[in-house]
C-alpha positions in Angstrom: 18.9 17.6 -3.0 17.0 15.4 -0.7 14.0 17.3 -1.7 14.7 16.7 -5.9 15.6 13.1 -5.0 12.2 13.2 -2.7 9.8 14.0 -5.6 11.9 11.6 -8.2 10.7 8.6 -6.4 7.5 10.0 -5.5 7.0 9.4 -9.3 8.6 6.2 -9.1 5.7 5.1 -6.8 2.7 6.1 -9.1 4.9 4.4 -11.6 4.5 1.0 -9.8 1.0 1.5 -9.6 0.6 2.4 -12.9 2.5 -0.7 -14.4 1.7 -3.6 -11.7 -1.8 -2.5 -10.2 0.4 -2.5 -6.4 3.7 -1.3 -4.6 2.9 2.5 -4.2 2.9 2.2 -0.6 6.1 -0.7 -0.3 7.8 2.3 -1.6 6.4 5.2 0.1 6.7 4.7 3.4 10.7 4.3 3.1 10.8 7.0 1.2 9.2 9.4 3.7 11.2 7.3 6.6 14.6 7.3 5.4 14.6 9.9 2.9 12.8 12.5 4.1 13.3 12.0 7.8 9.6 11.6 8.5 8.9 9.9 11.9 7.4 6.2 11.4 3.9 7.3 12.7 3.4 9.9 11.0 4.8 8.6 7.5 2.1 5.5 7.9 -0.7 8.1 8.0 1.0 10.4 5.2 1.6 7.5 3.1 -2.5 6.3 3.7 -3.2 10.2 2.0 -0.3 9.7 -0.9 -1.6 6.1 -2.0 -5.3 6.7 -1.3 -5.0 9.9 -3.6 -2.9 8.6 -6.5 -4.6 5.4 -6.5 -8.5 6.8 -6.7 -7.1 8.5 -9.9 -5.9 5.3 -11.5 -9.3 3.6 -10.2 -11.5 6.4 -12.1 -9.2 5.6 -15.4 -10.1 1.9 -14.6 -13.7 2.9 -14.6 -14.3 4.3 -17.8 -12.8 1.5 -19.1 -15.2 -0.6 -17.6 -12.6 -2.0 -15.4 -14.0 -1.8 -12.1 -16.7 -4.3 -10.5 -18.2 -1.6 -7.7 -20.1 -4.4 -6.2 -16.9 -6.1 -5.0 -15.8 -2.9 -3.9 -18.4 -2.7 -1.4 -18.7 -6.1 -0.6 -14.6 -6.2 0.1 -14.3 -2.0 1.0 -16.6 -1.8 3.7 -15.0 -4.0 6.6 -12.0 -2.7 5.3 -12.8 0.4 5.7 -14.2 0.1 9.3 -10.9 -1.4 9.7 -8.6 1.0 8.8 -10.3 3.6 10.2 -10.7 2.2 13.6 -6.9 0.9 13.7 -5.7 4.7 12.6 -8.2 6.4 15.3 -8.1 3.8 18.7 -5.6 0.9 18.1 -3.0 3.1 16.6 -2.6 5.7 19.7 -2.8 2.5 22.3 0.4 1.3 21.3 2.8 2.7 23.7 5.8 4.2 22.6 8.1 1.8 24.1 7.0 -1.9 23.7 9.5 -4.0 25.2 13.3 -4.7 25.0 15.7 -7.2 23.9 19.3 -6.8 25.3 20.6 -3.5 24.9 17.6 -2.7 22.1 14.5 -1.0 22.7 11.4 -2.0 21.0 9.9 1.5 20.2 6.4 1.7 18.4 8.0 3.2 15.3 10.4 0.7 15.1 7.9 -1.8 15.7 5.8 -0.3 12.7 8.7 -0.8 10.3 9.4 -3.9 11.2 6.2 -4.9 10.1 6.0 -3.1 7.3 9.1 -4.9 6.3 7.5 -7.9 7.3 4.7 -6.9 4.6 7.0 -6.0 2.0 9.2 -9.6 2.6 5.4 -11.2 1.7 4.8 -8.9 -1.2 7.9 -9.5 -2.5 7.4 -13.4 -2.6 4.0 -12.7 -4.6 5.6 -11.0 -6.9 8.9 -13.0 -7.7 7.0 -16.4 -7.7 5.0 -16.9 -11.5 1.7 -15.9 -11.7 -0.6 -18.4 -11.8 -2.6 -19.5 -15.2 -5.6 -20.6 -13.9 -7.0 -16.6 -13.6 -10.7 -16.6 -15.2 -11.2 -14.9 -18.2 -13.5 -11.9 -19.3 -16.7 -14.4 -19.7 -16.4 -16.4 -16.3 -19.5 -15.8 -14.6 -18.0 -14.3 -10.7 -18.9 -16.5 -7.6 -18.8 -14.5 -4.1 -17.7 -16.0 -1.3 -19.3 -13.7 1.2 -17.8 -14.5 4.6 -14.1 -15.0 3.0 -14.3 -11.6 1.2 -15.7 -10.1 4.4 -13.3 -11.5 6.7 -9.7 -11.3 4.1 -11.5 -7.0 3.8 -10.9 -6.6 7.7 -7.6 -8.4 7.7 -6.4 -5.9 4.7 -8.3 -3.3 6.2 -6.1 -3.8 10.1 -2.7 -4.5 8.3 -3.7 -1.1 5.8 -4.0 1.5 9.7 -1.0 -0.3 11.1 1.4 0.0 8.4 0.1 2.7 5.6 0.2 0.0 3.0 -2.8 0.2 0.2 -2.8 -3.8 0.3 -3.2 -4.7 -3.2 -1.0 -7.5 -3.4 -3.3 -9.5 -1.0 -6.6 -7.7 -2.8 -5.8 -8.8 -6.0 -4.9 -12.4 -5.5 -8.0 -12.5 -2.8 -10.6 -11.3 -6.0 -8.9 -13.3 -8.3 -9.3 -16.7 -6.0 -12.5 -15.8 -4.0 -15.0 -13.6 -6.4 -13.1 -15.8 -9.4 -12.6 -12.1 -11.0 -10.8 -11.7 -14.1 -7.1 -10.4 -13.7 -7.6 -6.7 -15.4 -10.9 -6.3 -13.8 -9.5 -7.3 -10.0 -6.3 -4.5 -10.8 -9.0 -2.0 -11.4 -11.0 -2.7 -8.6 -8.6 -2.8 -6.3 -7.3 0.6 -6.8 -10.8 1.8 -6.0 -11.0 -0.3 -2.6 -7.2 0.9 -1.8 -8.1 4.5 -2.1 -11.1 4.3 -0.3 -10.1 2.6 2.8 -6.9 4.5 2.4 -8.6 8.2 2.3 -10.8 7.1 5.2 -7.7 5.9 7.4 -6.2 9.6 6.8 -9.6 11.0 8.1 -8.8 8.8 11.4 -5.4 10.7 11.6 -6.9 14.0 11.2 -9.3 14.2 14.1 -6.0 13.2 16.3 -3.3 15.5 17.4 -1.0 15.1 14.3 0.4 17.8 12.7 0.1 18.0 8.5 2.9 18.9 6.5 -0.1 19.8 3.5 2.5 21.3 1.0 5.0 18.7 1.6 2.1 16.0 1.3 0.5 17.3 -1.9 3.7 17.7 -4.0 4.4 14.7 -3.3 0.6 13.6 -4.1 1.0 15.1 -7.7 4.5 13.6 -9.0 2.8 10.4 -7.7 -0.2 11.1 -10.2 2.3 12.1 -12.7 4.1 8.7 -12.3 1.0 6.4 -12.5 0.1 8.1 -16.2 3.2 7.4 -17.3 2.9 3.9 -15.9 -0.2 3.3 -17.7 1.1 4.6 -21.0 4.6 2.3 -20.4 2.3 -0.8 -19.2 1.8 -1.2 -23.1 5.0 -1.3 -24.1 6.8 -3.2 -21.2 5.8 -7.1 -20.2 4.0 -6.9 -16.8 4.8 -10.1 -15.2 9.3 -9.7 -16.0 8.3 -6.2 -14.6 6.9 -7.6 -11.8 9.2 -10.1 -10.7 12.3 -7.3 -11.1 10.4 -4.8 -8.8 9.5 -8.1 -6.7 13.4 -8.8 -6.1 13.8 -4.9 -5.3 11.5 -5.0 -2.6 12.9 -8.3 -1.0 16.0 -6.4 -0.7 14.1 -2.8 0.9 12.1 -5.2 3.3 15.7 -6.8 4.4 17.7 -3.4 4.7 15.1 -2.2 6.9 14.8 -5.4 9.3 18.8 -4.7 9.6 18.6 -0.7 10.0 16.2 -1.0 12.3 17.4 -3.9 14.5 21.4 -3.0 14.3 21.0 0.8 13.2 17.5 2.2 15.3 17.8 5.9 15.6 17.9 7.0 12.1 15.2 8.4 9.8 12.9 9.8 11.9 12.7 8.1 14.9 
């Protein structure tokens, strides 16, 4: 039953990426930790592979529709990829297994990563729930590259991706729209390529460590997520994106607070 539920939820991961261009990792890490009982540190590594591979499929589909700006993929992607690789390769292994104690609660590396992930989820949910700004540029607006800001955002998103295994689409898309004056549809396609590149390279950083990777589980999960992204792309033509994004945002908000409550008051479950 757990395996069937996990694969159904894996399809939901792809569905969210196909429908709204983000949210894949927001679902992947909690599914791996709470449903499949995988340790949070390993779950963030698995999430990088699953979200990276699924985003690559979506990115290729966007590229065939000329909805990817490859110049921005390089400007944003290179510092982001460097940051995620360095974080997975050197920073995550340096974090001690026990960080500090608050009363009787011992904050371990696993709990800290899940709490950080919950904060990211809440930030993502707020950006989804808030009504979208109407001043997004249209298809004919010339793009203006704010290179220092795009490079800095790339570094920050890369480090966050490395720590919590989140693709960061909810950070990348607004950055591209605001900093590069990029049309929304182009920003979504470009974001998928950036997510794919940095997530998969971050996962390579994990392969060079001493993690034991369950490839069968990973490939099964990824297969269902890829199926989900195709279903999501088809459904996106029929369901209003803004309405769906807001509903998903409320779900993510509840999940974020659930993780905080569970990790602080009921630690020890879900693969810790």
